[in-house]
C-alpha positions in Angstrom: 79.4 124.3 115.6 75.8 124.1 114.2 76.9 122.2 111.1 78.9 119.7 113.3 75.7 119.0 115.3 73.7 118.5 112.0 76.3 116.1 110.8 76.2 114.2 114.0 72.3 113.9 113.9 72.6 112.6 110.3 75.1 110.1 111.1 73.1 108.9 114.1 70.0 108.5 111.9 72.0 106.5 109.4 73.5 104.3 112.0 69.9 103.6 113.2 68.8 102.8 109.7 68.6 99.4 107.8 71.4 100.7 105.6 74.0 100.5 108.2 76.0 97.4 108.8 77.8 97.2 112.1 81.3 96.0 112.0 80.6 93.5 114.8 77.9 92.0 112.5 80.5 92.0 109.6 82.9 90.1 111.9 80.3 87.4 112.7 79.6 86.9 108.8 80.7 84.0 106.7 83.3 84.8 103.8 80.3 84.5 101.5 77.9 86.7 103.5 80.8 89.3 103.6 80.8 89.2 99.8 77.1 89.6 99.5 77.4 92.6 102.0 80.0 94.3 99.7 77.8 93.9 96.9 75.0 95.4 98.8 77.1 98.4 99.7 78.1 99.1 96.2 74.3 99.0 95.2 73.6 101.5 98.1 76.2 103.6 96.5 74.3 103.5 93.1 76.4 101.1 91.4 75.2 98.3 89.0 76.4 94.9 90.5 77.2 92.2 87.8 78.8 89.7 90.3 78.0 89.4 93.9 80.0 86.5 95.0 83.0 84.6 94.1 84.1 81.1 94.8 86.9 78.7 94.0 87.1 79.6 90.2 86.4 83.5 90.6 89.9 84.3 89.3 90.2 86.8 92.2 86.9 88.8 91.6 84.4 88.3 94.4 82.4 91.4 93.5 82.3 93.2 90.4 80.3 96.3 89.7 79.8 99.2 87.1 79.8 102.8 88.4 77.4 105.4 87.1 80.1 106.6 84.9 80.6 103.2 83.4 84.0 102.2 85.1 84.2 98.5 86.2 85.1 97.8 89.7 86.6 94.5 90.7 86.7 93.6 94.5 88.7 90.9 96.3 87.0 90.2 99.7 89.0 88.8 102.5 87.0 88.0 105.6 88.8 87.6 108.8 87.2 85.9 111.8 86.2 88.4 114.5 88.2 91.0 112.4 91.5 89.7 113.5 94.2 88.9 111.0 96.1 90.6 108.3 95.9 90.2 104.4 99.3 89.8 103.1 101.1 90.8 99.9 100.5 87.4 98.2 96.6 88.0 98.2 97.2 91.5 96.5 99.8 90.1 94.0 97.3 87.4 92.9 94.5 90.2 92.8 96.9 92.2 90.7 97.5 89.5 88.3 93.9 89.0 87.4 91.8 92.0 88.1 92.7 93.8 84.7 93.6 91.1 82.5 90.8 88.8 83.3 88.1 91.0 84.4 88.8 94.3 82.6 89.0 96.3 86.0 89.1 100.2 85.9 89.4 100.1 89.5 90.8 97.3 91.7 89.9 97.0 95.4 90.8 94.6 98.1 88.5 94.7 101.3 89.0 93.2 104.6 87.2 93.4 108.0 91.0 93.0 109.3 94.0 94.8 108.2 96.7 94.7 105.5 100.3 93.9 106.2 103.1 96.7 105.4 104.2 94.7 102.2 100.6 94.5 100.9 100.1 98.2 101.4 103.5 98.8 99.5 102.5 96.5 96.8 99.0 97.8 96.4 100.3 101.4 96.3 102.9 100.6 93.5 100.2 98.8 91.3 97.1 101.1 91.8 95.1 98.8 93.9 93.1 100.4 96.6 92.9 98.8 100.0 89.7 98.9 102.1 90.6 97.9 105.6 88.5 97.5 108.8 88.6 101.3 109.7 87.6 102.2 106.3 85.0 99.5 106.1 83.3 100.9 109.2 83.1 104.4 107.5 81.7 102.7 104.3 79.3 100.1 106.0 78.3 101.5 109.4 78.6 105.3 108.9 77.3 105.4 105.2 80.2 107.2 103.6 80.5 106.5 100.0 83.2 104.0 98.5 84.6 107.0 96.8 84.9 108.9 100.0 86.6 106.1 102.1 89.2 105.7 99.6 89.7 109.4 99.2 88.8 109.2 95.6 86.3 112.0 95.6 88.8 114.9 96.4 88.0 117.9 94.6 84.3 116.7 93.6 
């Protein structure tokens, strides 16, 4: 019980800190500000960001970062107004077609403040693409969990 209380205190301290980004604030952002926030979160996690925003000619990579162990992470950011809306399979298929061949990604992530459709989830799972939806984004941005933790990539570490 004591360790649970300590974890809750640490969580409350983090949420009150400047490093915490409320999901409600993310919902109110522009798509570009959302990309900037994802880049900031990667820096917070100790990654070197080499691209912190996309655009019309980004070839599916809004944020590109290098992990401490030199892996290249490519993010496609899909902002949904007020967090309502789903990202579909076509967006994930496009990301799959560019992240590795165009950007040399070791890790491919689609992130949204909304949700993903079932076909998007199925396609991503079969093509080793990680999906970071609204619930996971809250854990990462607001609660301060690492990207690895919210994507369940740090098991056994």
